[in-house]
C-alpha angles and dihedrals in degrees: 000000000000119000094026094287125141118248112267119236107217115201115211110257116224115206113248122234120227111290095020096097136039097267091089094044128085128261118215091262092042088055091057090059096042101039108024110051092095090059096040092048093053090080083081093066109013098075089042092053088058093051095047092056098043095048089066086070091051138271094289088062090065087077087078093065092095098047092047089049092050088051090052090048089052088054090046090055091051090050096046090051090045094049089049084057091047089051091053095046096042107034090166093069129239099124110199091007094058091044090050096049096050103040105019109035140252098294092053091045089054089050092052091047092049095046093048092047093051091047095049092051089049091048090060093047094043095046093049094045091048094048091051092048092052089047090051089051088061095037108031092187088075093060092096094046098052093123094050090047091052094049093046088054091048092053090053096048089046094051094051092049092051086056092055146298091248092052091052086053091053091049092047098044097085095048092050094049091048090050095050092046090050094046094045088046090054092052098042096045092042092053090051097050117087090216139003115290092217146354122228130185132035125288115257124198114244110238113196109219102157137038115243109254145115094302093054091046091049090050091050091049093049092047090051092049088071083083087070098062111115101036093104093059093083091056088049093051105046093126089064093065128089122257126310080042101180093051092049092047093049090052091052093050091051093048088050093049090048096048097040093048095049093048093049094049090044094053091042090053091052092047088050097046095042094042089231116195133178112285128190120267097006139077124239089251088054091054092051092047091053089045090056104034104019119226101304131106095298088060095052090040089055093046090050090048090052092048093050095049092045087056095043092047084086086078090076092070091051090058094047111033101052090050090051089048090053091053090049090051089050086055093050090248097115132030109285094240089079088066092059119104132199125230087277114059091264126127092211095180089058091048096049089046091052091049093049092049095045089049092051088051094049092048093046091054096033087238090287108157096205090059090052101044098072087059095049128104101006092098096050092049090055089053090049090053094048093049094048094047089046089056093051085055091046096053093043089053094043098042095190129160112311091002091145093058090049093046091049091048092050093040089057089048089052094051094048093047091044088052091050091048092053090047091049095050092042094048098042105030096104092039093064106291088114088073089062090044089057098039093058097061091043090057091045090054088048090053092048094047091048090050090049091052090052090048092052091048090048091052091048092048095046092237109182102021120072110266120220120290112271116251125205116248136189113269137206124196116202118197117192107215130185102180141004105262145120087282092058092045091049093052095045091052090053092047093050091050088058091065129228129072118331123203125180115214123202129184121212131174095233147002093270096059091044091052091050094048092047089052092054090045093055092045088055092043099191091177093248125113115249123214118188126203123200116220112177089185089057091238112153109178102049097050090052090048093051088048089053094049091051089051093056102093128155115317093342110137109219124194126185115208112196118195117214134181114241113199118214091233120058094219092066095056093089088059095063125088109274096198092105091060092047093049092051090051093052093045092049090050099046107026142044097224126125111261119207129175122197118196121217102203119215121224101198103045 
């Protein structure tokens, strides 16, 4: 009480376990590294997609690169504002799935979930394949080992995400910062130079195959919209942020929108000013990098940074899909194990499932980027359209202040993303997009069948209404024994403590062995009845199972207590008799008895 201060009441502090505090959740800046690399890295192929479409209408059509990019950035602005609204309305995550479920009905929500699931798996495969392809450009000896490089990268990213989302953000922070500095450097230095410092790649003749018109412009717009994939991941992964989660997630979304919009406009201005056209052997971004830095070490450092971030962009899916799968499991549309979390805030079953699906896709396509690209971006734009349409319905139903302005904004976004979706499907259908179109209804059917199973189980178990009051029943505890030992005494003592009748059961190959064991049992006299079974074929499991089946009569509640030896060191467990485990498995599959195992822990081994 010195110095006139009031006595301080100190509450005892209980140490937090992993995942109970904010240390294992994302900050706003950490969310940028963990959930935004997919969107940020798309500047490596989004502007190039616009150029590749426009050049088919002749070199003069390339002048439209900047206007098309500005239209895409306008759509980006609409989507960023919309997803900030989604985060506020659905702070538990889920993005388009949550919006569809609340405002558009079950069928639309399942379409959103299926489209996002497909796109997340494709994001992992495309990112790793693109990164491996870029690496092989710098190191040609790796070209024959692309699949192995992709699978190795997948294992590394999966391992980091199994450890925790916050840990993945810390790992990815440095590559993200190097990438941003490099790309902003390309833009700033390029704008300051009066002419390009160097040219790379071989000249390719421009072959005009289409007339410049609305169709070509729409195709260029849709191709450039591939730069917008990934901005939905933040709204899907809100539960991975620190408290207040919605505010941190919104800040990350706004930072992503500002960075991505600035990068896209800056690169488009450079393309427009330097009249960049496709050249052989290099990407459009590589041409801009050479024009800004020349062909010295900054050029190679920038290309390596782009390669690394393209590969690491797969991490975005690991922050989004496991959360989405947990929400689907909570709605009884996926197995409930996908809703289980480890001590750290990680849905590990979702992480493993995503890794396995991506590995299958990489193996099926031999990690070839050109076979994956036609499948890409369709799913995420279906999700964009659903979230925008759902928000229009939300504002119309709420009719709060300025609801018309918000509904008009989301309605415009829905029309633009729906247009891009139609152009994507029409342009890529025969190139492989039909696989995605078939996969999404198949997933929707899977979700519906799982939900039907859980509803049937719930009806049979009377989940919801109160079941009848439980009534006591006579009980019998059966203890399989093979010898007279401390293990047997331990098991019988536990069985007697459960109440009801207790019977010990022993299996022997013939009458002589049975008589000898019964004599030893009577000499010990544990106060428990012994039944012996003769098995000439020396089978132990099936005679006991048949005995248990015969014991099940009427309302008698039968329990089987199986003793097992538990070594102190795990490496010795394989040396123990595994018949107890086998017996428990067979009883569980063929009877309705209660199965108990009681360990007898060794102290020496």
